[in-house]
VEXLO-57259 format. One record per atom (N, C-alpha, C): residue in one letter; atom name; residue number from 1; y, z, x. Coordinates in steps of 0.02 Angstrom, whole numbers. Each point is the difference from the previous one (the first is absolute). Example, Ala and Ser with C-alpha at 12.3 -4.5 7.8 and 13.67 -1.06 7.14 Angstrom:
2
a | N | 1 | -284 | 390 | 660
a | CA | 1 | 59 | 0 | -45
a | C | 1 | 60 | 0 | 45
s | N | 2 | 53 | -36 | -18
s | CA | 2 | 59 | 3 | 42
s | C | 2 | 55 | 37 | -39
This chain:
205
m | N | 1 | 8210 | 907 | 5247
m | CA | 1 | -72 | -3 | 14
m | C | 1 | -18 | -68 | 31
i | N | 2 | -35 | 1 | 56
i | CA | 2 | -19 | -62 | 34
i | C | 2 | -63 | -29 | -34
k | N | 3 | 6 | -62 | -22
k | CA | 3 | -56 | -35 | -31
k | C | 3 | -21 | -62 | 39
n | N | 4 | 45 | -23 | 43
n | CA | 4 | -10 | -64 | 34
n | C | 4 | 10 | 7 | 75
l | N | 5 | -48 | -24 | 39
l | CA | 5 | 6 | 0 | 72
l | C | 5 | 13 | -71 | 24
v | N | 6 | 53 | -8 | 39
v | CA | 6 | 23 | -67 | 20
v | C | 6 | -5 | -4 | 76
f | N | 7 | -29 | -55 | 25
f | CA | 7 | -14 | -6 | 71
f | C | 7 | 29 | -63 | 30
d | N | 8 | 32 | 8 | 58
d | CA | 8 | 13 | -57 | 43
d | C | 8 | -68 | -27 | 23
f | N | 9 | -1 | -62 | 25
f | CA | 9 | -64 | -29 | 23
f | C | 9 | -11 | 10 | 75
g | N | 10 | 45 | -29 | 41
g | CA | 10 | -9 | 2 | 71
g | C | 10 | 8 | 69 | 31
k | N | 11 | -51 | 21 | 37
k | CA | 11 | -2 | 66 | 33
k | C | 11 | -5 | 58 | -49
v | N | 12 | -16 | -16 | -63
v | CA | 12 | -14 | 52 | -50
v | C | 12 | -69 | -15 | -30
l | N | 13 | -10 | -60 | -24
l | CA | 13 | -66 | -20 | -26
l | C | 13 | -40 | -39 | 52
v | N | 14 | 34 | -45 | 36
v | CA | 14 | -34 | -37 | 53
v | C | 14 | 42 | 4 | 64
n | N | 15 | -35 | -2 | 56
n | CA | 15 | 35 | 2 | 64
n | C | 15 | 15 | -70 | 24
h | N | 16 | 54 | -8 | 38
h | CA | 16 | 13 | -65 | 31
h | C | 16 | 27 | 11 | 70
d | N | 17 | -19 | -46 | 44
d | CA | 17 | 15 | 7 | 71
d | C | 17 | 17 | -69 | 28
l | N | 18 | 64 | -14 | 7
l | CA | 18 | 23 | -65 | 25
l | C | 18 | -27 | -13 | 70
h | N | 19 | -1 | 51 | 41
h | CA | 19 | -23 | -8 | 69
h | C | 19 | -73 | -22 | 3
a | N | 20 | -40 | 22 | -48
a | CA | 20 | -71 | -19 | -1
a | C | 20 | -9 | -75 | -3
v | N | 21 | 46 | -35 | -33
v | CA | 21 | -3 | -73 | -4
v | C | 21 | 33 | -32 | 62
l | N | 22 | 58 | 23 | 17
l | CA | 22 | 40 | -33 | 52
l | C | 22 | -29 | 7 | 70
e | N | 23 | -35 | 55 | 13
e | CA | 23 | -29 | 8 | 67
e | C | 23 | -53 | -53 | 14
r | N | 24 | -30 | -28 | -52
r | CA | 24 | -49 | -54 | 10
r | C | 24 | 34 | -64 | 21
y | N | 25 | 63 | -8 | -20
y | CA | 25 | 37 | -61 | 18
y | C | 25 | 34 | 7 | 68
f | N | 26 | 34 | 56 | 10
f | CA | 26 | 40 | 8 | 61
f | C | 26 | -41 | 23 | 60
k | N | 27 | -60 | 26 | -14
k | CA | 27 | -49 | 16 | 53
k | C | 27 | 30 | 42 | 57
g | N | 28 | 34 | 53 | -20
g | CA | 28 | 26 | 47 | 50
g | C | 28 | 70 | -12 | 24
d | N | 29 | 31 | -55 | -22
d | CA | 29 | 70 | -14 | 19
d | C | 29 | 46 | 41 | -45
k | N | 30 | 10 | 63 | 18
k | CA | 30 | 35 | 48 | -42
k | C | 30 | 73 | -20 | -12
e | N | 31 | 33 | -26 | 51
e | CA | 31 | 71 | -17 | -6
e | C | 31 | 11 | -56 | -51
t | N | 32 | -42 | -53 | 5
t | CA | 32 | 8 | -56 | -46
t | C | 32 | -19 | 22 | -71
e | N | 33 | -52 | 41 | -6
e | CA | 33 | -20 | 26 | -65
e | C | 33 | 56 | 41 | -31
k | N | 34 | 33 | 40 | 42
k | CA | 34 | 55 | 42 | -25
k | C | 34 | 58 | -44 | -25
c | N | 35 | 15 | -54 | 36
c | CA | 35 | 53 | -45 | -22
c | C | 35 | -17 | -33 | -67
f | N | 36 | -63 | -20 | -7
f | CA | 36 | -22 | -31 | -62
f | C | 36 | 4 | 51 | -58
c | N | 37 | -21 | 61 | 13
c | CA | 37 | 1 | 52 | -52
c | C | 37 | 71 | 16 | -22
t | N | 38 | 48 | -6 | 45
t | CA | 38 | 69 | 12 | -17
t | C | 38 | 23 | -48 | -55
i | N | 39 | -25 | -61 | 3
i | CA | 39 | 16 | -50 | -52
i | C | 39 | -41 | 14 | -63
l | N | 40 | -65 | 9 | 10
l | CA | 40 | -46 | 7 | -56
l | C | 40 | 14 | 62 | -42
a | N | 41 | 18 | 54 | 34
a | CA | 41 | 12 | 64 | -35
a | C | 41 | 74 | 13 | -14
s | N | 42 | 41 | -51 | 9
s | CA | 42 | 72 | 9 | -13
s | C | 42 | 12 | 13 | -74
p | N | 43 | 50 | 40 | -18
p | CA | 43 | 14 | 13 | -71
p | C | 43 | 10 | -64 | -41
a | N | 44 | 32 | -50 | 30
a | CA | 44 | 14 | -62 | -36
a | C | 44 | -65 | -37 | -19
f | N | 45 | -45 | -6 | 49
f | CA | 45 | -63 | -36 | -13
f | C | 45 | -44 | 40 | -47
t | N | 46 | -5 | 65 | 12
t | CA | 46 | -42 | 43 | -42
t | C | 46 | 24 | -1 | -73
q | N | 47 | 65 | 7 | -9
q | CA | 47 | 26 | 1 | -69
q | C | 47 | -10 | -68 | -34
a | N | 48 | 9 | -55 | 37
a | CA | 48 | -11 | -66 | -29
a | C | 48 | -72 | -7 | -24
c | N | 49 | -47 | 25 | 40
c | CA | 49 | -71 | -2 | -20
c | C | 49 | -11 | 42 | -63
d | N | 50 | 27 | 61 | -1
d | CA | 50 | -12 | 45 | -56
d | C | 50 | 34 | -22 | -64
l | N | 51 | 58 | -31 | 6
l | CA | 51 | 36 | -22 | -60
l | C | 51 | -37 | -56 | -37
g | N | 52 | -36 | -42 | 36
g | CA | 52 | -40 | -52 | -32
g | C | 52 | 39 | -57 | -30
l | N | 53 | 64 | -7 | 18
l | CA | 53 | 39 | -56 | -26
l | C | 53 | -24 | -66 | 31
v | N | 54 | -27 | 5 | 61
v | CA | 54 | -29 | -57 | 35
v | C | 54 | -72 | 19 | 18
p | N | 55 | -49 | -44 | -14
p | CA | 55 | -69 | 17 | 17
p | C | 55 | -9 | 17 | 74
f | N | 56 | -47 | 44 | 14
f | CA | 56 | -12 | 24 | 68
f | C | 56 | -12 | -58 | 48
g | N | 57 | -38 | -50 | -20
g | CA | 57 | -14 | -57 | 43
g | C | 57 | 63 | -38 | 19
e | N | 58 | 46 | -7 | -47
e | CA | 58 | 63 | -34 | 15
e | C | 58 | 44 | 40 | 48
l | N | 59 | -1 | 66 | -8
l | CA | 59 | 38 | 42 | 46
l | C | 59 | -27 | -6 | 72
i | N | 60 | -66 | -5 | 5
i | CA | 60 | -30 | -9 | 66
i | C | 60 | 21 | -67 | 31
r | N | 61 | -1 | -53 | -40
r | CA | 61 | 21 | -66 | 25
r | C | 61 | 73 | 0 | 21
k | N | 62 | 42 | 33 | -39
k | CA | 62 | 71 | 6 | 17
k | C | 62 | 9 | 38 | 66
a | N | 63 | -38 | 54 | 9
a | CA | 63 | 4 | 39 | 61
a | C | 63 | -23 | -41 | 60
q | N | 64 | -51 | -42 | -10
q | CA | 64 | -23 | -43 | 55
q | C | 64 | 55 | -47 | 24
l | N | 65 | 38 | -26 | -48
l | CA | 65 | 55 | -45 | 18
l | C | 65 | 57 | 37 | 35
e | N | 66 | 14 | 61 | -23
e | CA | 66 | 54 | 39 | 28
e | C | 66 | -17 | 29 | 69
h | N | 67 | -65 | 11 | 11
h | CA | 67 | -23 | 29 | 63
h | C | 67 | -57 | -42 | 28
p | N | 68 | 15 | -61 | 23
p | CA | 68 | -53 | -46 | 22
p | C | 68 | -43 | 28 | 57
q | N | 69 | 28 | 45 | 40
q | CA | 69 | -40 | 29 | 55
q | C | 69 | -58 | 43 | -26
f | N | 70 | 6 | 20 | -64
f | CA | 70 | -53 | 41 | -31
f | C | 70 | -35 | -37 | -58
a | N | 71 | 6 | -65 | -2
a | CA | 71 | -30 | -38 | -55
a | C | 71 | -75 | 12 | -5
d | N | 72 | -34 | -1 | 57
d | CA | 72 | -73 | 11 | -1
d | C | 72 | -17 | 71 | -18
a | N | 73 | 42 | 47 | 22
a | CA | 73 | -12 | 71 | -16
a | C | 73 | 7 | 12 | -75
f | N | 74 | 50 | -32 | -31
f | CA | 74 | 8 | 6 | -73
f | C | 74 | -59 | -31 | -36
r | N | 75 | -25 | -56 | 24
r | CA | 75 | -58 | -32 | -31
r | C | 75 | -60 | 46 | 4
f | N | 76 | -12 | 29 | 59
f | CA | 76 | -56 | 46 | 9
f | C | 76 | 6 | 60 | -46
f | N | 77 | 60 | 28 | -4
f | CA | 77 | 12 | 57 | -44
f | C | 77 | -15 | -17 | -72
y | N | 78 | 24 | -58 | -22
y | CA | 78 | -11 | -21 | -70
y | C | 78 | -74 | -10 | -15
e | N | 79 | -35 | -33 | 46
e | CA | 79 | -71 | -15 | -11
e | C | 79 | -44 | 62 | 4
n | N | 80 | 23 | 51 | 33
n | CA | 80 | -40 | 61 | 10
n | C | 80 | 31 | 61 | -33
y | N | 81 | 46 | -11 | -47
y | CA | 81 | 38 | 55 | -29
y | C | 81 | -45 | 54 | -30
l | N | 82 | -53 | -20 | -33
l | CA | 82 | -42 | 49 | -35
l | C | 82 | -33 | 49 | 48
d | N | 83 | -7 | -20 | 64
d | CA | 83 | -28 | 46 | 49
d | C | 83 | 48 | 57 | 16
e | N | 84 | 64 | -8 | -18
e | CA | 84 | 48 | 54 | 11
e | C | 84 | -17 | 61 | -43
v | N | 85 | -29 | -13 | -59
v | CA | 85 | -21 | 55 | -44
v | C | 85 | -69 | 22 | 24
t | N | 86 | -4 | 60 | 28
t | CA | 86 | -60 | 21 | 35
t | C | 86 | -48 | 42 | -42
g | N | 87 | 16 | 11 | -63
g | CA | 87 | -45 | 36 | -44
g | C | 87 | 35 | 50 | -44
e | N | 88 | -37 | 29 | -47
e | CA | 88 | 28 | 52 | -43
e | C | 88 | 14 | 63 | 42
i | N | 89 | 51 | 37 | -21
i | CA | 89 | 14 | 65 | 31
i | C | 89 | -60 | 45 | -16
e | N | 90 | -34 | 23 | 51
e | CA | 90 | -61 | 38 | -10
e | C | 90 | 12 | 63 | -42
g | N | 91 | -38 | 6 | -54
g | CA | 91 | 5 | 58 | -44
g | C | 91 | 46 | -9 | -59
m | N | 92 | 42 | -52 | 2
m | CA | 92 | 49 | -8 | -53
m | C | 92 | -33 | -24 | -65
r | N | 93 | -51 | -42 | 6
r | CA | 93 | -33 | -23 | -62
r | C | 93 | -30 | 60 | -37
e | N | 94 | -28 | 47 | 37
e | CA | 94 | -30 | 59 | -32
e | C | 94 | 53 | 42 | -36
v | N | 95 | 60 | 4 | 29
v | CA | 95 | 55 | 36 | -32
v | C | 95 | 19 | -33 | -66
l | N | 96 | 5 | -66 | 1
l | CA | 96 | 17 | -37 | -61
l | C | 96 | -53 | 8 | -53
v | N | 97 | -63 | -4 | 20
v | CA | 97 | -55 | 8 | -48
v | C | 97 | 2 | 70 | -31
c | N | 98 | 14 | 50 | 41
c | CA | 98 | 3 | 69 | -24
c | C | 98 | 54 | 9 | -53
y | N | 99 | 60 | -24 | 14
y | CA | 99 | 54 | 11 | -48
y | C | 99 | -4 | -46 | -60
k | N | 100 | -30 | -57 | 8
k | CA | 100 | -12 | -44 | -57
k | C | 100 | -49 | 34 | -49
s | N | 101 | -50 | 33 | 28
s | CA | 101 | -49 | 36 | -41
s | C | 101 | 31 | 59 | -37
k | N | 102 | 57 | 24 | 26
k | CA | 102 | 35 | 56 | -33
k | C | 102 | 49 | -24 | -53
g | N | 103 | 4 | -66 | -8
g | CA | 103 | 43 | -27 | -53
g | C | 103 | 67 | -28 | 23
f | N | 104 | 13 | 2 | 65
f | CA | 104 | 62 | -29 | 25
f | C | 104 | -4 | -76 | 0
k | N | 105 | 56 | -32 | -16
k | CA | 105 | 5 | -72 | 7
k | C | 105 | 23 | -16 | 71
l | N | 106 | -25 | -54 | 28
l | CA | 106 | 15 | -19 | 69
l | C | 106 | 35 | -67 | 2
y | N | 107 | 54 | -3 | 38
y | CA | 107 | 40 | -62 | 4
y | C | 107 | 18 | -16 | 73
g | N | 108 | 11 | -63 | 13
g | CA | 108 | 22 | -22 | 65
g | C | 108 | 72 | -24 | -3
l | N | 109 | 38 | 14 | 53
l | CA | 109 | 70 | -23 | 5
l | C | 109 | 12 | -16 | 73
s | N | 110 | 1 | -65 | 16
s | CA | 110 | 0 | -20 | 71
s | C | 110 | 49 | -56 | 15
n | N | 111 | 28 | 3 | 60
n | CA | 111 | 34 | -57 | 29
n | C | 111 | -52 | -41 | 38
w | N | 112 | -11 | -62 | -20
w | CA | 112 | -48 | -42 | 36
w | C | 112 | 12 | -73 | -20
s | N | 113 | -20 | -44 | 45
s | CA | 113 | 6 | -72 | -13
s | C | 113 | -57 | -23 | -46
d | N | 114 | -1 | -65 | -15
d | CA | 114 | -52 | -25 | -46
d | C | 114 | -70 | 0 | 31
v | N | 115 | -7 | 19 | 63
v | CA | 115 | -66 | 7 | 31
v | C | 115 | -37 | 60 | -28
i | N | 116 | 36 | 45 | -33
i | CA | 116 | -30 | 61 | -26
i | C | 116 | -59 | -13 | -47
y | N | 117 | 0 | -57 | -34
y | CA | 117 | -54 | -14 | -47
y | C | 117 | -67 | -7 | 35
e | N | 118 | 1 | -30 | 59
e | CA | 118 | -61 | -5 | 40
e | C | 118 | -23 | 69 | 24
v | N | 119 | 48 | 41 | 19
v | CA | 119 | -15 | 68 | 22
v | C | 119 | -32 | 39 | -58
m | N | 120 | 29 | -6 | -59
m | CA | 120 | -26 | 37 | -58
m | C | 120 | -70 | -22 | -19
r | N | 121 | -16 | -63 | 12
r | CA | 121 | -68 | -24 | -15
r | C | 121 | -51 | 28 | 48
q | N | 122 | 22 | 19 | 59
q | CA | 122 | -47 | 22 | 52
q | C | 122 | -18 | 74 | -5
y | N | 123 | 43 | 41 | -29
y | CA | 123 | -10 | 72 | 3
y | C | 123 | -5 | 31 | -70
k | N | 124 | -55 | 37 | -10
k | CA | 124 | -17 | 26 | -67
k | C | 124 | 49 | 53 | -24
i | N | 125 | 37 | 31 | 45
i | CA | 125 | 45 | 53 | -20
i | C | 125 | 51 | -25 | -51
f | N | 126 | 19 | -64 | 5
f | CA | 126 | 50 | -27 | -46
f | C | 126 | -27 | -6 | -72
n | N | 127 | -66 | -2 | -7
n | CA | 127 | -30 | -4 | -67
n | C | 127 | 10 | 64 | -40
l | N | 128 | 18 | 54 | 34
l | CA | 128 | 10 | 64 | -34
l | C | 128 | 69 | 4 | -34
l | N | 129 | 44 | -45 | 17
l | CA | 129 | 68 | 4 | -27
l | C | 129 | 3 | -24 | -72
d | N | 130 | 39 | 35 | -40
d | CA | 130 | 10 | -19 | -70
d | C | 130 | 56 | -51 | -8
g | N | 131 | 37 | -11 | 52
g | CA | 131 | 54 | -49 | -2
g | C | 131 | 35 | -1 | 67
r | N | 132 | 42 | -50 | 11
r | CA | 132 | 36 | -2 | 63
r | C | 132 | 62 | -44 | -6
v | N | 133 | 50 | 16 | 42
v | CA | 133 | 60 | -40 | 7
v | C | 133 | 7 | -15 | 74
i | N | 134 | 7 | -65 | 16
i | CA | 134 | 5 | -22 | 70
i | C | 134 | 65 | -38 | 9
s | N | 135 | 33 | 13 | 55
s | CA | 135 | 68 | -27 | 11
s | C | 135 | 2 | -76 | -4
c | N | 136 | -51 | -34 | 26
c | CA | 136 | 3 | -73 | 1
c | C | 136 | -2 | -30 | -70
e | N | 137 | -25 | 38 | -50
e | CA | 137 | 0 | -24 | -69
e | C | 137 | 66 | 14 | -35
e | N | 138 | 32 | 55 | 20
e | CA | 138 | 60 | 23 | -34
e | C | 138 | 64 | -24 | 34
h | N | 139 | -6 | -20 | 63
h | CA | 139 | 58 | -20 | 41
h | C | 139 | 49 | 58 | 8
i | N | 140 | -28 | 60 | 2
i | CA | 140 | 37 | 61 | 14
i | C | 140 | -43 | 40 | 49
v | N | 141 | 32 | 35 | 46
v | CA | 141 | -38 | 39 | 49
v | C | 141 | 18 | 74 | -4
k | N | 142 | -48 | 42 | 17
k | CA | 142 | 15 | 71 | 11
k | C | 142 | 47 | 4 | 60
p | N | 143 | 47 | 46 | 1
p | CA | 143 | 9 | 57 | -46
p | C | 143 | 50 | -13 | -57
e | N | 144 | 9 | -62 | -21
e | CA | 144 | 46 | -12 | -56
e | C | 144 | -26 | 33 | -63
k | N | 145 | 43 | 33 | -36
k | CA | 145 | -18 | 38 | -59
k | C | 145 | -35 | -43 | -52
e | N | 146 | 21 | -63 | -5
e | CA | 146 | -26 | -44 | -53
e | C | 146 | -75 | -9 | 3
i | N | 147 | -29 | -2 | 60
i | CA | 147 | -72 | -15 | 4
i | C | 147 | -42 | 59 | -25
y | N | 148 | 24 | 61 | 10
y | CA | 148 | -35 | 59 | -27
y | C | 148 | 3 | 0 | -76
l | N | 149 | 59 | -16 | -26
l | CA | 149 | 9 | -2 | -72
l | C | 149 | -38 | -58 | -32
r | N | 150 | -9 | -54 | 38
r | CA | 150 | -39 | -56 | -24
r | C | 150 | -72 | 20 | -15
l | N | 151 | -28 | 41 | 44
l | CA | 151 | -68 | 25 | -10
l | C | 151 | -3 | 41 | -65
c | N | 152 | 49 | 43 | -9
c | CA | 152 | 1 | 43 | -60
c | C | 152 | 8 | -42 | -63
e | N | 153 | 44 | -49 | 2
e | CA | 153 | 11 | -42 | -59
e | C | 153 | -63 | -40 | -18
r | N | 154 | -33 | -26 | 51
r | CA | 154 | -58 | -43 | -12
r | C | 154 | -57 | 38 | -32
y | N | 155 | -10 | 63 | 21
y | CA | 155 | -58 | 37 | -23
y | C | 155 | 18 | 58 | -47
g | N | 156 | 61 | 3 | -21
g | CA | 156 | 20 | 52 | -48
g | C | 156 | -3 | 70 | 29
l | N | 157 | 22 | 8 | 62
l | CA | 157 | -4 | 65 | 34
l | C | 157 | 68 | 34 | 0
e | N | 158 | -2 | 66 | -1
e | CA | 158 | 60 | 40 | 11
e | C | 158 | 6 | 14 | 75
p | N | 159 | 56 | -15 | 32
p | CA | 159 | 5 | 14 | 72
p | C | 159 | -17 | 71 | 19
s | N | 160 | 22 | 48 | -42
s | CA | 160 | -12 | 71 | 15
s | C | 160 | -74 | 19 | -3
e | N | 161 | -41 | -44 | -28
e | CA | 161 | -72 | 13 | -4
e | C | 161 | -39 | -38 | 54
c | N | 162 | 37 | -28 | 49
c | CA | 162 | -31 | -38 | 54
c | C | 162 | 10 | 35 | 67
l | N | 163 | -53 | 1 | 40
l | CA | 163 | 4 | 23 | 69
l | C | 163 | -14 | -59 | 46
f | N | 164 | 49 | -17 | 40
f | CA | 164 | -4 | -57 | 45
f | C | 164 | -12 | 23 | 72
t | N | 165 | -40 | -38 | 37
t | CA | 165 | -8 | 15 | 72
t | C | 165 | 6 | -63 | 40
d | N | 166 | 32 | 7 | 59
d | CA | 166 | 14 | -57 | 44
d | C | 166 | 3 | 27 | 71
d | N | 167 | -14 | -42 | 49
d | CA | 167 | 3 | 23 | 69
d | C | 167 | 70 | -6 | 30
r | N | 168 | 47 | -26 | -38
r | CA | 168 | 69 | -7 | 24
r | C | 168 | 46 | 44 | -42
m | N | 169 | 40 | 42 | 34
m | CA | 169 | 41 | 49 | -35
m | C | 169 | 52 | -34 | -45
e | N | 170 | 28 | -57 | 22
e | CA | 170 | 51 | -32 | -42
e | C | 170 | -28 | -22 | -67
n | N | 171 | -65 | -16 | -2
n | CA | 171 | -31 | -19 | -63
n | C | 171 | -16 | 60 | -43
v | N | 172 | -16 | 56 | 32
v | CA | 172 | -9 | 63 | -36
v | C | 172 | 66 | 21 | -33
e | N | 173 | 54 | -6 | 38
e | CA | 173 | 66 | 17 | -27
e | C | 173 | 19 | -47 | -57
g | N | 174 | -18 | -63 | 7
g | CA | 174 | 13 | -48 | -53
g | C | 174 | -34 | 18 | -65
a | N | 175 | -62 | 24 | 5
a | CA | 175 | -37 | 22 | -59
a | C | 175 | 33 | 60 | -33
k | N | 176 | 23 | 46 | 42
k | CA | 176 | 34 | 59 | -27
k | C | 176 | 65 | -19 | -36
a | N | 177 | 35 | -49 | 28
a | CA | 177 | 62 | -23 | -31
a | C | 177 | -13 | -33 | -67
a | N | 178 | -60 | -26 | -9
a | CA | 178 | -19 | -31 | -64
a | C | 178 | -28 | 51 | -49
g | N | 179 | -3 | 64 | 19
g | CA | 179 | -23 | 52 | -45
g | C | 179 | -72 | 21 | 7
m | N | 180 | -34 | -26 | 52
m | CA | 180 | -70 | 18 | 11
m | C | 180 | -5 | 60 | 46
e | N | 181 | -56 | 36 | -4
e | CA | 181 | -19 | 45 | 54
e | C | 181 | -27 | -44 | 56
a | N | 182 | 7 | 21 | 62
a | CA | 182 | -24 | -42 | 55
a | C | 182 | -15 | 42 | 62
v | N | 183 | -51 | -22 | 38
v | CA | 183 | -18 | 34 | 62
v | C | 183 | -11 | -53 | 54
l | N | 184 | 12 | 20 | 62
l | CA | 184 | -11 | -44 | 57
l | C | 184 | -74 | 3 | 18
f | N | 185 | -31 | -59 | 9
f | CA | 185 | -70 | -3 | 19
f | C | 185 | -6 | 3 | 76
t | N | 186 | -41 | 47 | 24
t | CA | 186 | -15 | 4 | 72
t | C | 186 | -75 | -6 | 11
t | N | 187 | -39 | 44 | -32
t | CA | 187 | -73 | -4 | 3
t | C | 187 | -28 | 11 | -69
v | N | 188 | -63 | -18 | -9
v | CA | 188 | -33 | 10 | -64
v | C | 188 | -3 | 75 | -17
a | N | 189 | -17 | 41 | 49
a | CA | 189 | -5 | 72 | -11
a | C | 189 | 67 | 30 | -21
d | N | 190 | 53 | -21 | 34
d | CA | 190 | 66 | 26 | -17
d | C | 190 | 23 | -24 | -69
y | N | 191 | -17 | -62 | -16
y | CA | 191 | 18 | -25 | -67
y | C | 191 | -34 | 41 | -54
a | N | 192 | -65 | 13 | 9
a | CA | 192 | -37 | 39 | -50
a | C | 192 | 30 | 70 | -8
k | N | 193 | 20 | 30 | 56
k | CA | 193 | 31 | 67 | -2
k | C | 193 | 67 | -3 | -36
d | N | 194 | 42 | -49 | 19
d | CA | 194 | 66 | -7 | -31
d | C | 194 | -7 | -12 | -75
l | N | 195 | -48 | -40 | -19
l | CA | 195 | -11 | -15 | -71
l | C | 195 | -19 | 62 | -39
e | N | 196 | -48 | 38 | 26
e | CA | 196 | -22 | 60 | -35
e | C | 196 | 57 | 52 | -4
k | N | 197 | 37 | 6 | 54
k | CA | 197 | 55 | 48 | 1
k | C | 197 | 53 | -19 | -52
l | N | 198 | 16 | -64 | -3
l | CA | 198 | 51 | -23 | -47
l | C | 198 | -24 | 8 | -72
l | N | 199 | -62 | -17 | -13
l | CA | 199 | -27 | 5 | -67
l | C | 199 | 0 | 73 | -24
k | N | 200 | -16 | 47 | 44
k | CA | 200 | -1 | 70 | -18
k | C | 200 | 72 | 26 | -13
a | N | 201 | 46 | -23 | 43
a | CA | 201 | 69 | 22 | -8
a | C | 201 | 30 | -25 | -66
l | N | 202 | -17 | -61 | -18
l | CA | 202 | 27 | -28 | -61
l | C | 202 | -30 | 31 | -62
q | N | 203 | -61 | 27 | 5
q | CA | 203 | -32 | 33 | -56
q | C | 203 | 38 | 64 | -21
h | N | 204 | 35 | 30 | 49
h | CA | 204 | 34 | 64 | -13
h | C | 204 | 73 | -9 | -20
l | N | 205 | 23 | -62 | -5
l | CA | 205 | 69 | -12 | -21
l | C | 205 | 8 | 8 | -75
C-alpha cells in the first residue's frame, strides 16, 4: 500500500531553464554559449555540484581558473543562478495539496547543490513537504541506492510504501532498485493518471 509520495525537485516541482539565464550573457552567440554549456552541464561538473563536498561558490571559482576564457560567463551564471529556476511546475502544487489532504505523506529527494536552499525559500510548493533528502547534504547522488534508503531511514518509511517520481529514467530505475514503486514524470496530467492507476492496481493485490 502506497502511503508516501516522493518527488524529485527539478522539472517535477519547479522548472529550470539554463538557456533562460545564459542567453542574457551570450546575446545570441549560440556557438560560444554551446561551448560554455558543454563545460557547465558536463557530468563531472554537475556531479561535483550535487555531491556538495565542495561549496558551489568554490566550484565556480575553480572552473574560472580552469577555463579562463569563460571566467566572466561563470561569474554571471553564479550571480544570476536563481533566475535559472523559472517557477513552479504549473498544477503540481494542487496535486500535492490534493494527496496531502487524503492522508499521504509528501517527501522530496533531489540531486542539487547548496543553492537549493534559496530556491526552497522562494517557492511555496516546498512547504508542503513532510521531509526531504538532498544530495549536497548526504554526499550521495541519485541513482545510487543509498540515497533512496537514506530517505526511508531518516523518516521511518518502508520503501515498498513509497512512490517516487523523477524526470530522468535512471533515477526512476534507482528507486525501483531500492524497493520503491516509481514512475517517470512527463506532465502533471500524466503523473496524476499514473498515480491513480498504480494506487488502484495495488489495492487489488
